[in-house]
C-alpha positions in Angstrom: 97.2 133.3 109.7 98.0 132.2 113.2 96.1 128.9 112.7 98.0 128.3 109.5 101.3 129.0 111.1 100.6 126.3 113.7 99.5 123.8 111.0 102.6 124.4 108.9 105.0 123.9 111.9 103.5 120.5 112.5 103.2 119.5 108.8 106.9 120.3 108.3 107.7 117.3 110.5 105.0 115.0 109.1 105.7 115.4 105.4 108.6 117.8 104.8 108.8 117.2 101.0 105.2 118.1 100.4 105.5 121.1 102.8 108.5 122.5 100.9 106.6 122.4 97.7 103.7 124.3 99.3 106.0 126.8 100.8 107.7 127.4 97.4 104.3 128.0 95.9 103.4 130.4 98.7 106.7 132.2 98.4 106.1 132.8 94.7 102.7 134.3 95.4 104.4 136.6 97.8 106.7 137.6 95.0 103.7 138.9 93.2 102.4 140.7 96.3 105.9 142.4 96.6 106.1 141.5 100.3 109.3 142.8 101.9 111.4 140.0 103.3 112.5 142.2 106.2 109.1 141.6 107.8 109.6 137.8 108.3 112.1 138.2 111.1 109.8 140.3 113.4 106.8 138.0 112.5 108.8 134.9 113.6 109.9 136.6 116.8 106.3 137.7 117.6 105.0 134.1 117.0 107.6 132.6 119.3 106.9 135.1 122.0 103.2 134.3 121.9 103.8 130.5 122.1 106.3 131.2 125.0 103.5 132.9 126.9 101.3 129.8 126.5 103.7 127.0 127.4 106.9 126.5 129.3 107.8 123.1 127.8 111.3 123.4 126.5 110.9 120.6 123.9 107.8 122.2 122.4 109.4 125.6 122.3 112.5 124.3 120.6 110.5 122.3 118.0 108.3 125.3 117.2 111.2 127.7 117.0 113.2 125.4 114.7 110.2 124.6 112.4 109.1 128.3 112.1 112.7 129.4 111.5 113.0 126.8 108.7 109.7 127.9 107.1 110.8 131.5 107.3 114.1 130.7 105.6 112.4 128.8 102.8 110.0 131.6 102.1 112.6 134.3 102.2 114.8 132.2 99.8 111.9 131.6 97.4 111.0 135.3 97.4 114.6 136.4 96.8 115.1 133.9 94.1 111.8 134.6 92.4 112.0 138.4 92.6 113.4 138.9 89.1 113.6 142.3 87.5 110.7 141.4 85.3 108.5 140.6 88.4 109.6 143.9 90.0 108.6 145.8 86.9 105.1 144.1 86.9 104.6 144.9 90.5 105.3 148.6 89.7 103.2 148.3 86.5 106.0 150.2 84.7 106.5 149.6 81.0 109.8 151.4 81.1 111.1 149.1 83.9 109.9 146.1 82.0 111.6 147.1 78.7 114.8 147.8 80.6 114.6 144.5 82.4 113.9 142.4 79.3 116.6 144.2 77.3 119.1 142.2 79.4 117.8 138.9 78.0 119.3 137.1 75.0 116.9 136.9 72.0 116.4 133.2 72.6 115.6 133.7 76.3 113.2 136.7 76.2 110.1 134.5 76.1 111.3 132.4 79.0 111.9 135.5 81.1 108.4 136.8 80.3 106.6 133.5 80.9 108.4 131.6 83.6 109.8 132.2 87.0 110.7 128.9 88.6 111.9 128.1 92.1 112.4 124.5 92.9 109.4 122.5 91.6 107.1 125.5 91.6 106.7 128.2 88.9 104.7 131.3 88.2 104.1 133.1 84.9 104.9 136.9 84.9 102.2 137.4 82.2 99.6 135.5 84.2 100.4 137.5 87.3 100.3 140.8 85.4 96.8 139.9 84.2 95.6 138.8 87.7 97.0 141.8 89.5 95.6 144.3 87.0 98.9 145.5 85.7 97.4 145.8 82.2 100.1 148.2 80.9 102.9 145.7 81.6 100.7 142.8 80.4 100.2 144.6 77.0 104.0 145.2 76.8 104.7 141.5 77.5 102.3 140.4 74.8 103.7 142.9 72.3 107.3 141.7 73.1 106.4 138.0 72.8 104.7 138.5 69.4 107.5 140.6 68.0 109.7 138.8 65.4 113.4 139.1 65.9 116.4 137.5 64.2 120.1 137.1 64.3 122.5 135.4 61.8 121.3 131.9 62.8 117.5 132.0 63.1 114.3 133.9 63.7 112.7 134.3 67.1 108.9 134.5 67.6 107.3 133.8 71.0 104.0 132.5 69.8 104.8 128.9 70.3 106.1 129.5 73.8 103.1 131.6 74.6 100.6 129.0 73.7 102.7 126.2 75.3 102.7 128.1 78.6 99.2 129.4 78.4 96.9 127.2 76.2 94.0 129.2 77.5 95.4 132.6 76.6 92.5 133.5 74.3 89.9 132.6 77.0 91.9 134.6 79.6 92.1 137.7 77.4 88.4 137.5 76.4 87.5 137.6 80.1 90.1 140.0 81.4 90.6 142.7 78.8 89.3 143.3 75.2 92.0 145.9 74.7 94.7 143.3 75.3 92.8 140.9 73.0 93.2 143.3 70.1 97.0 143.6 70.9 97.2 139.9 70.9 95.4 139.4 67.6 97.4 142.2 66.0 100.6 140.4 67.0 99.5 137.2 65.1 99.8 139.1 61.8 103.1 140.0 60.1 102.9 142.5 57.2 105.8 143.1 54.9 107.1 146.6 54.6 107.6 146.2 50.9 104.8 146.5 48.3 104.4 144.6 45.1 101.9 145.9 42.5 100.1 147.8 45.2 99.8 145.0 47.7 101.8 143.7 50.7 102.5 140.2 51.8 101.0 139.2 55.1 101.5 136.1 57.3 98.8 135.0 59.7 99.9 132.8 62.6 96.6 131.2 63.5 97.6 127.5 64.1 96.6 127.5 67.7 93.4 129.3 67.1 92.2 126.4 64.9 93.8 123.4 66.7 95.2 122.9 70.2 98.5 121.3 71.1 97.0 117.8 71.0 95.6 118.3 67.4 92.0 118.7 68.5 89.8 121.6 67.6 90.6 124.7 69.6 87.8 126.5 71.5 89.4 129.9 70.7 86.7 130.9 68.3 84.0 130.0 70.8 85.5 132.3 73.4 86.0 135.1 70.8 82.3 134.8 69.8 81.3 134.8 73.4 82.7 138.4 73.8 79.7 139.7 71.8 82.0 142.3 70.4 81.5 143.0 66.6 85.0 144.6 66.4 86.6 141.4 67.7 84.7 139.3 65.2 85.6 141.6 62.3 89.3 141.4 63.0 91.3 140.0 60.1 92.6 137.1 62.2 89.2 136.1 63.4 87.8 136.4 59.9 90.5 134.1 58.5 90.0 131.5 61.3 86.2 131.4 60.8 86.5 131.3 57.0 89.1 128.5 57.2 86.9 126.4 59.5 83.8 127.0 57.4 85.5 126.2 54.1 87.3 123.1 55.2 85.0 121.5 57.8 81.9 123.2 58.9 80.4 123.8 55.4 80.0 120.2 54.4 78.9 119.1 57.9 76.2 121.8 57.7 75.1 120.7 54.2 74.9 117.0 55.2 72.8 117.9 58.2 70.3 119.7 56.0 70.0 117.2 53.1 67.0 115.4 54.6 65.3 118.8 55.2 65.9 119.9 51.6 64.7 116.5 50.3 61.5 116.7 52.3 60.8 120.2 50.9 61.3 118.9 47.3 59.0 116.0 47.8 
């Protein structure tokens, strides 16, 4: 840490724009670590005292004091601005705090509150941080909230598009982090009507981004789902629909064409 402090105090003079971006990213990581900003003051004072014991050059001391003070102000400002009520709930791994925090957001802004905390040119995802920090209860609550359909007089709100736009690799992440969250995610991609007609209910499956990615290419979601080796995952209705759709529309004929010569050789 001491070596990095000395490097940053010199780099702030050499390339201040780049250094501000790095400090913003560092500050956002400290938001996730729930670092108290009250500790920055004593830390800066301690660093200055150490440097004072090494050199008596007034210019050097003044330059070091100014640079370190500026770095401290940037970090404190970033932490204060990034410490949203959603991030505080994630740090506490409290579902109740998260629901109370997100209840303050308008319907059209709920997904943004849960997927983006931005300070300057840097940003962090509350959902991603919840997964990385092991706050699985709040991560599950975030996924459930994002995949809940809401409406007002003007339109419907569904956070699936925003979720895949912010985290195109969400399926890969959930497959590696938590199978429990994967089931919650897959369940959220299905809407079932509360009304029955002749003993059946209408169901909508939102599987677009499990078949193609944002660029229109084939998604690797099914590959990651298969890689879990979990039969319960593969038997989920969403996964069944995706695999059947790919087989019927694309894979079936490719497989048949690849075996025509083999079949012909057997006949002959």
